[in-house]
Short mmCIF file of the C-alpha atoms (twelve columns), coordinates in Angstrom:
data_MODEL
# 
_entry.id   MODEL 
# 
loop_
_atom_site.group_PDB 
_atom_site.id 
_atom_site.type_symbol 
_atom_site.label_atom_id 
_atom_site.label_alt_id 
_atom_site.label_comp_id 
_atom_site.label_asym_id 
_atom_site.label_seq_id 
_atom_site.Cartn_x 
_atom_site.Cartn_y 
_atom_site.Cartn_z 
_atom_site.pdbx_PDB_model_num 
ATOM 1   C CA . MET A 1   -23.009 -7.259  -0.490  1 
ATOM 2   C CA . TYR A 2   -26.490 -5.966  -0.189  1 
ATOM 3   C CA . GLY A 3   -27.666 -3.424  -2.922  1 
ATOM 4   C CA . ASN A 4   -24.952 -0.855  -3.097  1 
ATOM 5   C CA . PHE A 5   -23.783 -1.367  0.424   1 
ATOM 6   C CA . ILE A 6   -20.414 -3.192  0.678   1 
ATOM 7   C CA . ASP A 7   -18.934 -4.259  4.141   1 
ATOM 8   C CA . ASN A 8   -15.794 -6.093  2.986   1 
ATOM 9   C CA . LEU A 9   -13.700 -5.577  -0.030  1 
ATOM 10  C CA . ARG A 10  -10.622 -7.539  -0.922  1 
ATOM 11  C CA . LEU A 11  -7.636  -5.736  -2.220  1 
ATOM 12  C CA . PHE A 12  -4.241  -6.656  -3.539  1 
ATOM 13  C CA . THR A 13  -1.145  -4.777  -2.668  1 
ATOM 14  C CA . ARG A 14  2.455   -4.945  -3.392  1 
ATOM 15  C CA . GLY A 15  5.493   -2.996  -2.146  1 
ATOM 16  C CA . GLY A 16  7.908   -1.548  -4.557  1 
ATOM 17  C CA . SER A 17  11.031  -3.629  -5.454  1 
ATOM 18  C CA . GLY A 18  14.375  -2.250  -4.471  1 
ATOM 19  C CA . GLY A 19  16.808  -0.709  -6.902  1 
ATOM 20  C CA . MET A 20  20.186  -2.458  -7.972  1 
ATOM 21  C CA . GLY A 21  23.433  -1.304  -6.273  1 
ATOM 22  C CA . TYR A 22  26.638  -0.482  -8.159  1 
ATOM 23  C CA . PRO A 23  28.878  -3.032  -6.228  1 
ATOM 24  C CA . ARG A 24  32.385  -1.950  -7.598  1 
ATOM 25  C CA . LEU A 25  31.848  1.392   -6.092  1 
ATOM 26  C CA . GLY A 26  29.910  0.302   -3.056  1 
ATOM 27  C CA . GLY A 27  26.781  1.688   -4.322  1 
ATOM 28  C CA . GLU A 28  23.267  1.032   -2.634  1 
ATOM 29  C CA . GLY A 29  20.004  0.699   -4.739  1 
ATOM 30  C CA . GLY A 30  17.016  2.735   -3.423  1 
ATOM 31  C CA . LYS A 31  14.557  1.019   -1.173  1 
ATOM 32  C CA . GLY A 32  11.092  0.125   -2.822  1 
ATOM 33  C CA . GLY A 33  8.010   2.151   -1.620  1 
ATOM 34  C CA . ASP A 34  5.525   1.018   0.979   1 
ATOM 35  C CA . VAL A 35  1.779   0.424   0.713   1 
ATOM 36  C CA . TRP A 36  -0.331  2.190   3.516   1 
ATOM 37  C CA . VAL A 37  -3.886  2.045   4.471   1 
ATOM 38  C CA . VAL A 38  -5.146  5.403   5.266   1 
ATOM 39  C CA . ALA A 39  -8.441  6.341   6.934   1 
ATOM 40  C CA . HIS A 40  -10.630 9.025   5.545   1 
ATOM 41  C CA . LYS A 41  -13.988 10.065  6.880   1 
ATOM 42  C CA . LYS A 42  -15.614 10.785  3.716   1 
ATOM 43  C CA . MET A 43  -14.490 7.631   1.925   1 
ATOM 44  C CA . THR A 44  -16.634 4.317   1.635   1 
ATOM 45  C CA . LEU A 45  -15.770 0.906   0.459   1 
ATOM 46  C CA . LYS A 46  -18.135 1.422   -2.542  1 
ATOM 47  C CA . GLN A 47  -16.282 4.602   -3.508  1 
ATOM 48  C CA . LEU A 48  -13.049 2.829   -3.151  1 
ATOM 49  C CA . LYS A 49  -14.229 -0.002  -5.412  1 
ATOM 50  C CA . ASP A 50  -15.702 2.327   -7.911  1 
ATOM 51  C CA . LYS A 51  -12.517 4.675   -8.001  1 
ATOM 52  C CA . TYR A 52  -9.922  1.613   -8.232  1 
ATOM 53  C CA . PRO A 53  -11.932 -1.083  -10.305 1 
ATOM 54  C CA . GLN A 54  -8.750  -2.888  -10.819 1 
ATOM 55  C CA . LYS A 55  -8.277  -3.186  -6.796  1 
ATOM 56  C CA . LEU A 56  -4.331  -3.548  -7.162  1 
ATOM 57  C CA . PHE A 57  -2.211  -1.123  -5.398  1 
ATOM 58  C CA . VAL A 58  1.465   -0.978  -6.138  1 
ATOM 59  C CA . ALA A 59  4.234   1.190   -4.449  1 
ATOM 60  C CA . GLY A 60  7.085   2.730   -6.596  1 
ATOM 61  C CA . GLU A 61  10.333  0.880   -7.292  1 
ATOM 62  C CA . GLY A 62  13.708  2.101   -5.824  1 
ATOM 63  C CA . ALA A 63  15.955  3.651   -8.145  1 
ATOM 64  C CA . ASN A 64  19.275  1.929   -9.311  1 
ATOM 65  C CA . SER A 65  22.455  3.496   -8.080  1 
ATOM 66  C CA . ARG A 66  24.673  5.234   -10.373 1 
ATOM 67  C CA . VAL A 67  28.145  6.485   -10.719 1 
ATOM 68  C CA . ASN A 68  27.107  10.038  -9.952  1 
ATOM 69  C CA . ALA A 69  24.554  8.878   -7.396  1 
ATOM 70  C CA . LEU A 70  25.802  6.049   -5.213  1 
ATOM 71  C CA . LYS A 71  22.587  5.676   -2.970  1 
ATOM 72  C CA . GLY A 72  19.626  5.254   -5.565  1 
ATOM 73  C CA . SER A 73  16.517  7.264   -4.521  1 
ATOM 74  C CA . ARG A 74  13.626  5.517   -2.631  1 
ATOM 75  C CA . GLY A 75  10.490  4.436   -4.379  1 
ATOM 76  C CA . LYS A 76  7.197   6.106   -3.928  1 
ATOM 77  C CA . ASP A 77  4.734   4.967   -1.422  1 
ATOM 78  C CA . CYS A 78  1.187   4.191   -2.215  1 
ATOM 79  C CA . GLU A 79  -1.873  5.138   0.089   1 
ATOM 80  C CA . ILE A 80  -5.018  3.511   -0.171  1 
ATOM 81  C CA . PRO A 81  -7.707  5.760   0.926   1 
ATOM 82  C CA . VAL A 82  -10.341 3.781   3.185   1 
ATOM 83  C CA . PRO A 83  -13.376 4.599   5.565   1 
ATOM 84  C CA . VAL A 84  -12.723 5.293   9.181   1 
ATOM 85  C CA . GLY A 85  -13.945 2.328   11.422  1 
ATOM 86  C CA . ILE A 86  -12.595 -0.624  9.480   1 
ATOM 87  C CA . SER A 87  -10.340 -3.651  10.191  1 
ATOM 88  C CA . VAL A 88  -7.724  -4.711  7.908   1 
ATOM 89  C CA . THR A 89  -6.682  -8.251  7.509   1 
ATOM 90  C CA . ASP A 90  -4.357  -10.413 5.714   1 
ATOM 91  C CA . GLU A 91  -5.124  -13.161 3.210   1 
ATOM 92  C CA . ASN A 92  -5.590  -15.667 5.978   1 
ATOM 93  C CA . GLY A 93  -8.092  -13.465 7.816   1 
ATOM 94  C CA . LYS A 94  -5.605  -12.479 10.575  1 
ATOM 95  C CA . ILE A 95  -6.395  -8.902  11.692  1 
ATOM 96  C CA . ILE A 96  -3.212  -6.632  11.067  1 
ATOM 97  C CA . GLY A 97  -4.739  -3.568  12.687  1 
ATOM 98  C CA . GLU A 98  -7.948  -1.298  12.790  1 
ATOM 99  C CA . LEU A 99  -8.381  2.419   11.496  1 
ATOM 100 C CA . ASN A 100 -10.824 3.930   14.088  1 
ATOM 101 C CA . LYS A 101 -10.064 7.677   13.622  1 
ATOM 102 C CA . GLU A 102 -9.220  10.082  10.651  1 
ATOM 103 C CA . LYS A 103 -5.479  9.657   9.296   1 
ATOM 104 C CA . ASP A 104 -5.044  6.545   11.178  1 
ATOM 105 C CA . ARG A 105 -2.481  4.298   9.128   1 
ATOM 106 C CA . ILE A 106 -1.485  0.915   8.627   1 
ATOM 107 C CA . LEU A 107 1.516   -0.349  6.755   1 
ATOM 108 C CA . VAL A 108 0.449   -3.338  4.713   1 
ATOM 109 C CA . GLY A 109 3.304   -3.688  2.213   1 
ATOM 110 C CA . PRO A 110 3.367   -6.752  0.016   1 
ATOM 111 C CA . LEU A 111 0.284   -8.724  1.022   1 
ATOM 112 C CA . CYS A 112 -3.443  -9.208  -0.094  1 
ATOM 113 C CA . GLY A 113 -5.913  -8.764  2.372   1 
ATOM 114 C CA . SER A 114 -9.546  -7.584  2.921   1 
ATOM 115 C CA . PHE A 115 -10.898 -4.408  4.259   1 
ATOM 116 C CA . GLY A 116 -14.238 -4.320  6.120   1 
# 
């Protein structure tokens, strides 16, 4: 980091946990939400760090099934706004993907990784 310029930012993400089923009636718990990294032209890594100082992004949990709703509702997805032109890596430095144009998206789910 040099002055106010940030070229790499480590974030922590967690996909939502699934809901509980209702086994006696064949119920199915809702799927947990996903975590997506989404490119935005007007975003910088510094803005991301300032807006989300905790650097933790967690998707919503899936709902439990109930007697009157045997299939639980899906958890809410979480989107992380990042600048266009970055690479997304996992905690081991392996590149997951690149976001080279506006609205490019990468599913990162349950991992911690770096963006830069």
